[in-house]
N, C-alpha and C positions, 0 to 999 in steps of 0.2 A: 402582064401577064395571059393562058393561055389555061384555057380552058381542063386540060390534060395536066396540069399543075398544082389546078383549083384541087380536084378530082384525087388528087395522089395525099394530098396535105388536108383534105380535110376526112377520109379514109385512115392518111397517119394519127389523125388529130381524136378520131374514133375508134380506133380498137390504142393508142397511149390510155385511150379515159377508161374505155372495158379491159385493161386490164386492173387501172389502177380502181378501177374499181373490184374486180377478181379479186386479189387484193388484198384488201381492205376486209372481202364477208371473209375470208379464209385464212385471215387474221385472229379475226372476231369469232370466226364458228370452233376453232383451236384455242381460244386464250383459258386459261386453266383460272379454277378457283383455289386456292395455297387451303390448305387446310389449316387449325388453328388447332390444339387439345384445347379442347375446353379451358381449362387452370393456366393457359397459353407456357404448359409444362414444355414444349417441343411442334414445329410446322413443317409443313410441306406441301412440294404441289405434288399431285396425284400424279399418275400420267394421263394424256388427251380421252376423253370417252370414258374414263372408271369415274364409277358410283363410290359416295360414300355412307358408308349404313351400319345399323350398329350390331353388333353377333355376337350370345347369349356367350359368356365368359369370357371378354375381352372389354379391358376398362379403358377405348378409346377407337372409335370407327376406323375399320378396316376398310380397304380401296378395292372393287371388283371392278374386273376387265370383262368382257365378254364370255360364252363359253365358247370354251374349248374341246370339243368330245366327253360335254354334258361334265364338266368342271370349271369352274371358275379360278381365271390367276386371280391373286391376291396379293396383295397387301396388307401387315397390321405392325402393330406397334404394341409395345410394352416395355414397362419401366420397370430398376427392379433398384435398390437401394443398396448399397454395400458397400465393405468396409476394400475392397479390394481393389489394388489401383487396378483400369480400364485392360492393363496385358494381363496381370493377374489374374480378373472374372472370363478372360473371352479364352485361356487356357485353364482354368477348369469346366468352363458349358461346354468347350469344343473335349474335352476327356469323359463327362457326364452325358452329350446327346444320343451316342453308338448304344451304350445299357437304357437308358429312361425309350430310346424308339422298339427298342427287343421286350419292353416293358408292358409299354400300351399294344401292340399287337403287331408294335414295326418287321416287317422284313426289308435284307437286305441293303441295310445298311451301307453306305458307300462316298466318305469325304476323298473329295473332286480333286479341291485348291482353297488356301485361308491364304493372303494379300492385305496388306494394309487398300484402304480407302479412304479418299480422299476427299469431301465435299466443295461444294465454292466458292463460299465461308471461308476456308483451310481451315475445318471442324476434321482431324485426322480420326478414322478409324480401324475395324477388324472391313474385312470381307472374308464368309466363309460358304463355299459353294458346293453343296450333298445332294446325294439321291436317297430317298428310297418309298418303300414300295407299300401301301395300303390300303386296308382293303384292294386289294388285287388291283392296284392301277402303281404304276411309278412315277412319282412323282420327281422333280428337282427341286431346290429348295436353298434360297440368296439370305444368306444370314449374316445384317450388316449391326455391326458394333460401335456405339460412340457416350462418351464422359458426357453427361448432364451438371445440373447443379447439386446441390445437396447429398452428394455421391449417389446419385440416382446414376446408372448405366441405360442408355433405353439396345433395344435390341429389337431391332426392325427383320419380317422374315415375310419375305417372296415366295411363292408357290405358286407352280405350273405342271402340266405334262411332261416330264421328262418327253418325252417326242418333241415337241416345239420349243423346249424347253431356250437350246442357248438363243433361239430367234426372242427370246425375250427379257437376254442378259443387258442388253441396252437400254429397251425401254426400263427393268428397273436402277439399271444404272442413273442413269437420266433425272427419274424421279430422287434418289435418296442423294443424289447430288444435291441437291436444292433442301434439304432436310438439316433445320435450326434449331439446336435445345435454343428453349425460354428464360426465361430468367426468374422463373415460379420453380 
């Protein structure tokens, strides 16, 4: 074996080791921690690099991303106990939302799209995309609805400035695909 072959093999080995280290470090840096509600009502993986924190008026911690034009994209989860089926609940919520938005001072509410949504664990729910102006800021809101245990319905609301809204659709979908209702 000549020196050129040895040099080439050594460079190849160094390159392979370097790439492996980079992949491992990248994987570790991007690992997300699953959020589980305090009493185990649900869990999900928030988007990478988002922070979970308490927010006034919310029962569960909300996920917050980096600020975009002065607004932090966010995900919050609420649960509501009702005798209604999930389909009935979603229909009623979608009918009430425009009026509730107007009563709270929001303007220009627009229902953009409604569809079914399935999580990675095959939980089938509903997804609604809407847009509304609040305090002069146009926001894109994606709401996911799922059935839980004990007549519980989960409402997951994802909010982002409308000007970057569509670029967050995959981020929100990817996170909510990991949603799992708990056993409590």
